[in-house]
MDAnalysis code that builds the backbone (N, CA, C; Angstrom):
import MDAnalysis as mda
import numpy as np

u = mda.Universe.empty(417, n_residues=139, atom_resindex=np.repeat(np.arange(139), 3), trajectory=True)
u.add_TopologyAttr("name", ["N", "CA", "C"] * 139)
u.add_TopologyAttr("resid", np.arange(1, 140))
u.add_TopologyAttr("resname", ["MET", "ARG", "GLU", "PHE", "ASP", "GLU", "LYS", "SER", "ILE", "THR", "GLN", "ALA", "VAL", "ILE", "GLY", "ARG", "LEU", "ALA", "ALA", "CYS", "GLU", "ASP", "PRO", "ARG", "PHE", "ALA", "ARG", "VAL", "MET", "THR", "SER", "LEU", "VAL", "THR", "HIS", "LEU", "HIS", "ASP", "PHE", "VAL", "ARG", "GLU", "VAL", "ASN", "LEU", "THR", "GLU", "SER", "GLU", "TRP", "PHE", "THR", "ALA", "ILE", "GLN", "PHE", "LEU", "THR", "GLU", "VAL", "GLY", "LYS", "ALA", "CYS", "THR", "ASP", "LYS", "ARG", "GLN", "GLU", "PHE", "ILE", "LEU", "LEU", "SER", "ASP", "THR", "LEU", "GLY", "VAL", "SER", "VAL", "LEU", "VAL", "ILE", "THR", "LEU", "ASN", "HIS", "PRO", "ALA", "LEU", "PHE", "GLY", "PRO", "ARG", "THR", "GLU", "HIS", "ARG", "ARG", "GLN", "ALA", "THR", "ALA", "GLU", "CYS", "ALA", "ALA", "ARG", "HIS", "LEU", "VAL", "GLY", "ARG", "TRP", "ARG", "ARG", "GLN", "LEU", "ARG", "HIS", "ALA", "ASP", "PRO", "ARG", "ARG", "GLY", "GLY", "HIS", "GLU", "GLY", "PRO", "ARG", "GLN", "ASP", "SER", "HIS", "ARG"])
u.atoms.positions = np.array([
    [0.830, -1.179, 0.000],
    [0.000, 0.000, 0.000],
    [0.881, 1.251, 0.000],
    [0.548, 2.192, -0.862],
    [1.308, 3.425, -0.993],
    [0.904, 4.400, 0.104],
    [1.889, 5.054, 0.701],
    [1.587, 6.028, 1.742],
    [1.763, 7.438, 1.200],
    [0.950, 8.359, 1.730],
    [0.987, 9.753, 1.310],
    [1.196, 10.636, 2.517],
    [1.764, 11.805, 2.262],
    [1.832, 12.817, 3.306],
    [0.912, 13.958, 2.890],
    [0.918, 15.040, 3.683],
    [-0.033, 16.134, 3.426],
    [0.222, 16.862, 2.112],
    [1.356, 16.697, 1.514],
    [1.635, 17.326, 0.213],
    [1.509, 16.316, -0.935],
    [2.015, 15.126, -0.745],
    [2.039, 14.162, -1.858],
    [0.641, 13.674, -2.252],
    [-0.297, 13.715, -1.337],
    [-1.657, 13.268, -1.678],
    [-2.258, 14.153, -2.768],
    [-1.986, 15.445, -2.716],
    [-2.528, 16.361, -3.724],
    [-2.001, 15.982, -5.103],
    [-0.696, 15.778, -5.219],
    [-0.114, 15.411, -6.510],
    [-0.594, 14.043, -6.985],
    [-0.843, 13.120, -6.059],
    [-1.341, 11.799, -6.438],
    [-2.742, 11.903, -7.040],
    [-3.599, 12.713, -6.426],
    [-4.959, 12.884, -6.944],
    [-4.912, 13.567, -8.308],
    [-4.107, 14.620, -8.423],
    [-3.988, 15.328, -9.697],
    [-3.415, 14.390, -10.767],
    [-2.498, 13.546, -10.380],
    [-1.915, 12.586, -11.321],
    [-2.950, 11.654, -11.935],
    [-3.975, 11.326, -11.177],
    [-5.044, 10.461, -11.707],
    [-5.831, 11.143, -12.819],
    [-5.787, 12.462, -12.857],
    [-6.513, 13.203, -13.887],
    [-5.773, 13.220, -15.225],
    [-4.549, 12.749, -15.251],
    [-3.755, 12.768, -16.486],
    [-4.420, 11.963, -17.600],
    [-5.169, 10.951, -17.239],
    [-5.825, 10.105, -18.243],
    [-7.152, 10.687, -18.725],
    [-7.550, 11.795, -18.166],
    [-8.832, 12.403, -18.534],
    [-8.799, 12.863, -19.991],
    [-9.836, 12.526, -20.734],
    [-9.896, 12.876, -22.155],
    [-10.389, 14.293, -22.404],
    [-11.043, 14.905, -21.438],
    [-11.572, 16.258, -21.588],
    [-10.609, 17.241, -20.917],
    [-9.854, 18.019, -21.705],
    [-8.858, 18.913, -21.103],
    [-9.459, 19.969, -20.178],
    [-10.639, 20.473, -20.496],
    [-11.273, 21.482, -19.640],
    [-11.657, 20.868, -18.294],
    [-12.229, 19.660, -18.322],
    [-12.594, 18.979, -17.086],
    [-11.340, 18.736, -16.244],
    [-10.263, 18.293, -16.873],
    [-9.013, 18.036, -16.150],
    [-8.489, 19.325, -15.515],
    [-8.574, 20.444, -16.245],
    [-8.093, 21.726, -15.714],
    [-8.935, 22.163, -14.517],
    [-10.257, 22.084, -14.649],
    [-11.146, 22.495, -13.559],
    [-10.934, 21.609, -12.331],
    [-10.880, 20.301, -12.533],
    [-10.721, 19.391, -11.394],
    [-9.345, 19.538, -10.741],
    [-8.298, 19.766, -11.542],
    [-6.964, 19.982, -10.983],
    [-6.967, 21.211, -10.083],
    [-7.584, 22.274, -10.555],
    [-7.664, 23.499, -9.755],
    [-8.501, 23.273, -8.499],
    [-9.644, 22.588, -8.647],
    [-10.501, 22.309, -7.495],
    [-9.746, 21.508, -6.438],
    [-9.088, 20.442, -6.843],
    [-8.345, 19.603, -5.896],
    [-7.243, 20.421, -5.215],
    [-6.513, 21.202, -6.007],
    [-5.423, 22.008, -5.450],
    [-5.948, 22.991, -4.406],
    [-6.998, 23.733, -4.755],
    [-7.543, 24.719, -3.815],
    [-8.189, 24.064, -2.600],
    [-8.906, 22.980, -2.815],
    [-9.547, 22.287, -1.690],
    [-8.498, 21.740, -0.726],
    [-7.462, 21.117, -1.256],
    [-6.409, 20.583, -0.387],
    [-5.677, 21.714, 0.340],
    [-5.431, 22.835, -0.366],
    [-4.797, 23.985, 0.288],
    [-5.677, 24.526, 1.410],
    [-6.999, 24.579, 1.168],
    [-7.934, 25.039, 2.198],
    [-7.874, 24.125, 3.427],
    [-7.903, 22.823, 3.211],
    [-7.861, 21.865, 4.323],
    [-6.587, 22.061, 5.140],
    [-5.461, 22.259, 4.442],
    [-4.196, 22.490, 5.148],
    [-4.212, 23.842, 5.871],
    [-4.736, 24.872, 5.216],
    [-4.739, 26.217, 5.798],
    [-5.508, 26.280, 7.111],
    [-6.684, 25.668, 7.147],
    [-7.504, 25.735, 8.365],
    [-7.254, 24.552, 9.293],
    [-6.371, 23.638, 8.866],
    [-6.067, 22.435, 9.647],
    [-7.359, 21.701, 10.018],
    [-8.146, 21.411, 9.007],
    [-9.466, 20.804, 9.189],
    [-9.372, 19.492, 9.969],
    [-10.242, 19.342, 10.946],
    [-10.256, 18.113, 11.742],
    [-11.154, 17.074, 11.076],
    [-10.994, 15.827, 11.481],
    [-11.853, 14.759, 10.955],
    [-13.312, 15.024, 11.310],
    [-13.543, 15.520, 12.514],
    [-14.901, 15.828, 12.951],
    [-15.514, 16.929, 12.085],
    [-14.738, 17.958, 11.790],
    [-15.233, 19.048, 10.945],
    [-15.528, 18.553, 9.526],
    [-14.661, 17.678, 9.004],
    [-14.881, 17.142, 7.658],
    [-16.147, 16.284, 7.645],
    [-16.332, 15.477, 8.672],
    [-17.537, 14.646, 8.749],
    [-18.786, 15.516, 8.842],
    [-18.716, 16.607, 9.599],
    [-19.844, 17.539, 9.693],
    [-20.157, 18.130, 8.319],
    [-19.126, 18.486, 7.572],
    [-19.321, 19.026, 6.218],
    [-19.981, 17.987, 5.312],
    [-19.544, 16.751, 5.406],
    [-20.139, 15.672, 4.608],
    [-21.612, 15.488, 4.988],
    [-21.909, 15.518, 6.283],
    [-23.296, 15.408, 6.734],
    [-24.141, 16.565, 6.201],
    [-23.598, 17.775, 6.227],
    [-24.305, 18.944, 5.716],
    [-24.644, 18.754, 4.239],
    [-23.659, 18.366, 3.443],
    [-23.895, 18.166, 2.005],
    [-24.884, 17.021, 1.763],
    [-24.825, 15.993, 2.589],
    [-25.781, 14.889, 2.472],
    [-27.196, 15.380, 2.727],
    [-27.372, 16.221, 3.759],
    [-28.700, 16.762, 4.063],
    [-29.201, 17.672, 2.944],
    [-28.304, 18.460, 2.375],
    [-28.694, 19.302, 1.246],
    [-29.184, 18.419, 0.104],
    [-28.455, 17.367, -0.175],
    [-28.860, 16.439, -1.235],
    [-30.196, 15.781, -0.962],
    [-30.440, 15.404, 0.273],
    [-31.711, 14.765, 0.631],
    [-32.890, 15.727, 0.477],
    [-32.644, 17.019, 0.645],
    [-33.715, 18.008, 0.541],
    [-34.078, 18.317, -0.915],
    [-33.257, 17.867, -1.852],
    [-33.529, 18.121, -3.274],
    [-34.664, 17.227, -3.768],
    [-35.502, 17.806, -4.603],
    [-36.559, 17.046, -5.270],
    [-36.542, 17.449, -6.734],
    [-37.464, 16.896, -7.526],
    [-37.519, 17.282, -8.931],
    [-37.980, 18.730, -9.097],
    [-38.544, 19.329, -8.043],
    [-39.009, 20.721, -8.113],
    [-38.218, 21.664, -7.215],
    [-37.297, 21.133, -6.451],
    [-36.566, 21.940, -5.465],
    [-35.099, 21.527, -5.487],
    [-34.223, 22.399, -6.015],
    [-32.801, 22.105, -6.132],
    [-32.034, 22.909, -5.085],
    [-31.748, 22.264, -3.974],
    [-31.114, 22.943, -2.847],
    [-29.659, 23.319, -3.124],
    [-28.981, 22.610, -4.028],
    [-27.601, 22.970, -4.320],
    [-27.514, 24.314, -5.041],
    [-28.556, 24.693, -5.763],
    [-28.583, 26.026, -6.371],
    [-28.694, 27.077, -5.272],
    [-29.535, 26.835, -4.283],
    [-29.650, 27.759, -3.158],
    [-28.319, 27.864, -2.411],
    [-27.660, 26.748, -2.210],
    [-26.358, 26.763, -1.550],
    [-25.353, 27.558, -2.381],
    [-25.380, 27.355, -3.690],
    [-24.512, 28.112, -4.594],
    [-24.797, 29.608, -4.493],
    [-26.072, 29.963, -4.415],
    [-26.463, 31.366, -4.249],
    [-25.944, 31.914, -2.917],
    [-26.133, 31.153, -1.857],
    [-25.731, 31.575, -0.521],
    [-24.225, 31.820, -0.446],
    [-23.466, 30.997, -1.138],
    [-22.007, 31.134, -1.139],
    [-21.511, 32.186, -2.132],
    [-22.438, 32.767, -2.902],
    [-22.060, 33.801, -3.858],
    [-21.510, 33.268, -5.166],
    [-21.494, 31.967, -5.338],
    [-20.910, 31.372, -6.542],
    [-21.781, 31.631, -7.767],
    [-23.085, 31.566, -7.613],
    [-23.982, 31.797, -8.755],
    [-23.749, 33.176, -9.364],
    [-23.725, 34.203, -8.528],
    [-23.518, 35.570, -9.017],
    [-22.129, 35.702, -9.635],
    [-21.125, 35.091, -9.011],
    [-19.770, 35.171, -9.539],
    [-19.677, 34.543, -10.927],
    [-20.261, 33.370, -11.100],
    [-20.228, 32.701, -12.408],
    [-20.944, 33.549, -13.458],
    [-22.085, 34.105, -13.094],
    [-22.836, 34.939, -14.044],
    [-22.039, 36.179, -14.413],
    [-21.452, 36.864, -13.431],
    [-20.713, 38.089, -13.741],
    [-19.454, 37.798, -14.550],
    [-18.813, 36.659, -14.324],
    [-17.627, 36.303, -15.109],
    [-17.985, 35.954, -16.551],
    [-19.117, 35.311, -16.742],
    [-19.492, 34.827, -18.066],
    [-20.354, 35.796, -18.865],
    [-20.907, 36.806, -18.206],
    [-21.773, 37.775, -18.887],
    [-21.453, 39.188, -18.412],
    [-20.222, 39.661, -18.636],
    [-19.843, 40.976, -18.129],
    [-20.685, 42.105, -18.712],
    [-21.224, 41.928, -19.904],
    [-22.038, 42.991, -20.508],
    [-23.309, 43.247, -19.701],
    [-23.792, 42.245, -19.004],
    [-24.993, 42.420, -18.189],
    [-24.745, 43.324, -16.995],
    [-23.514, 43.382, -16.552],
    [-23.203, 44.127, -15.337],
    [-22.340, 45.351, -15.589],
    [-21.997, 45.626, -16.831],
    [-21.186, 46.793, -17.151],
    [-19.754, 46.602, -16.694],
    [-18.999, 47.700, -16.637],
    [-17.601, 47.601, -16.220],
    [-17.504, 47.032, -14.805],
    [-16.459, 46.296, -14.570],
    [-16.272, 45.687, -13.253],
    [-15.642, 46.686, -12.293],
    [-16.397, 47.669, -11.928],
    [-15.919, 48.654, -10.965],
    [-16.313, 48.201, -9.570],
    [-15.664, 48.760, -8.578],
    [-15.991, 48.410, -7.193],
    [-17.447, 48.746, -6.884],
    [-17.925, 49.895, -7.378],
    [-19.315, 50.286, -7.155],
    [-20.265, 49.241, -7.737],
    [-19.980, 48.772, -8.944],
    [-20.846, 47.798, -9.604],
    [-20.821, 46.463, -8.859],
    [-19.635, 46.047, -8.400],
    [-19.541, 44.789, -7.644],
    [-20.325, 44.882, -6.341],
    [-20.213, 46.023, -5.671],
    [-20.924, 46.206, -4.404],
    [-22.430, 46.196, -4.636],
    [-22.895, 46.870, -5.673],
    [-24.334, 46.902, -5.974],
    [-24.841, 45.510, -6.311],
    [-24.056, 44.751, -7.069],
    [-24.444, 43.381, -7.424],
    [-24.520, 42.517, -6.174],
    [-23.529, 42.651, -5.292],
    [-23.514, 41.863, -4.060],
    [-24.696, 42.220, -3.161],
    [-25.010, 43.515, -3.065],
    [-26.142, 43.937, -2.237],
    [-27.460, 43.418, -2.800],
    [-27.608, 43.479, -4.117],
    [-28.822, 42.965, -4.764],
    [-28.951, 41.468, -4.506],
    [-27.853, 40.743, -4.665],
    [-27.877, 39.298, -4.431],
    [-28.218, 38.996, -2.974],
    [-27.658, 39.771, -2.054],
    [-27.934, 39.544, -0.633],
    [-29.411, 39.771, -0.323],
    [-29.997, 40.848, -0.872],
    [-31.433, 41.097, -0.641],
    [-32.262, 39.946, -1.200],
    [-31.886, 39.471, -2.379],
    [-32.603, 38.362, -3.008],
    [-32.518, 37.108, -2.135],
    [-31.315, 36.826, -1.604],
    [-31.131, 35.633, -0.788],
    [-31.922, 35.711, 0.516],
    [-31.891, 36.867, 1.155],
    [-32.643, 37.020, 2.400],
    [-34.126, 36.815, 2.141],
    [-34.632, 37.390, 1.057],
    [-36.037, 37.197, 0.697],
    [-36.357, 35.736, 0.433],
    [-35.466, 35.069, -0.257],
    [-35.687, 33.646, -0.556],
    [-35.709, 32.830, 0.722],
    [-34.750, 33.103, 1.621],
    [-34.716, 32.369, 2.887],
    [-36.002, 32.598, 3.680],
    [-36.467, 33.838, 3.724],
    [-37.706, 34.124, 4.455],
    [-38.882, 33.366, 3.854],
    [-38.984, 33.364, 2.531],
    [-40.082, 32.619, 1.884],
    [-39.981, 31.133, 2.190],
    [-38.770, 30.611, 2.178],
    [-38.612, 29.185, 2.460],
    [-38.985, 28.872, 3.902],
    [-38.630, 29.740, 4.818],
    [-39.000, 29.501, 6.211],
    [-40.514, 29.532, 6.399],
    [-41.181, 30.433, 5.689],
    [-42.645, 30.521, 5.792],
    [-43.323, 29.310, 5.182],
    [-42.702, 28.732, 4.181],
    [-43.299, 27.591, 3.482],
    [-42.464, 26.339, 3.693],
    [-42.002, 26.164, 4.909],
    [-41.114, 25.038, 5.206],
    [-41.818, 23.706, 4.959],
    [-41.019, 22.734, 4.640],
    [-41.506, 21.383, 4.392],
    [-42.022, 20.800, 5.707],
    [-43.282, 20.371, 5.764],
    [-43.838, 19.852, 7.019],
    [-43.108, 18.610, 7.524],
    [-42.467, 17.865, 6.626],
    [-41.727, 16.676, 7.063],
    [-40.506, 17.061, 7.871],
    [-40.101, 18.336, 7.784],
    [-38.916, 18.788, 8.503],
    [-39.305, 19.721, 9.644],
    [-40.548, 19.612, 10.122],
    [-40.984, 20.396, 11.269],
    [-41.600, 21.729, 10.912],
    [-41.817, 21.977, 9.644],
    [-42.388, 23.247, 9.221],
    [-43.886, 23.126, 9.042],
    [-44.439, 23.977, 8.208],
    [-45.867, 23.967, 7.940],
    [-46.069, 24.255, 6.465],
    [-47.228, 23.949, 5.980],
    [-47.539, 24.193, 4.588],
    [-48.280, 25.508, 4.449],
    [-48.067, 26.165, 3.327],
    [-48.801, 27.393, 3.037],
    [-48.266, 28.585, 3.800],
    [-48.806, 29.751, 3.491],
    [-48.350, 30.966, 4.172],
    [-48.642, 30.902, 5.658],
    [-47.739, 31.442, 6.432],
    [-47.906, 31.467, 7.886],
    [-49.009, 32.440, 8.266],
    [-49.840, 32.028, 9.187],
    [-50.948, 32.862, 9.653],
    [-50.640, 33.339, 11.057],
    [-49.721, 34.296, 11.166],
    [-49.354, 34.816, 12.479],
    [-50.329, 35.901, 12.914],
    [-50.705, 35.885, 14.180],
    [-51.632, 36.873, 14.691],
    [-50.951, 38.200, 14.987],
    [-49.626, 38.232, 15.091],
    [-48.914, 39.455, 15.443],
    [-48.424, 40.226, 14.220],
    [-48.895, 39.937, 13.051],
    [-48.460, 40.664, 11.840],
    [-48.984, 42.040, 11.818],
])
């Protein structure tokens, strides 16, 4: 059995991508592995923290249905959706000035907060929520 250290494991994983037939996929995955491994080393991630992250992603996956894609919401929450859109469609957002980036981030944040509030009001009853709009007497 081959043994790895905290640096050689990254190169071993990247080495497995050498056989990949899609150069773009290989480039994206190489970068992902490199950054993810650097992140794990930077924060000195514990096994317990990694297991918690795996559990979180598992729960997100379980909440997905054919009408509800929770990974898109997670992508929105992490700001990745807006980043991908602004990188791929710069004409939609004009010049990449600090003012424009701040306005885009603020708009995205307002959208996310609104989405979270709507989801809380219409929570899935199987997860302790209720169906339909909330009928609070203190509104």
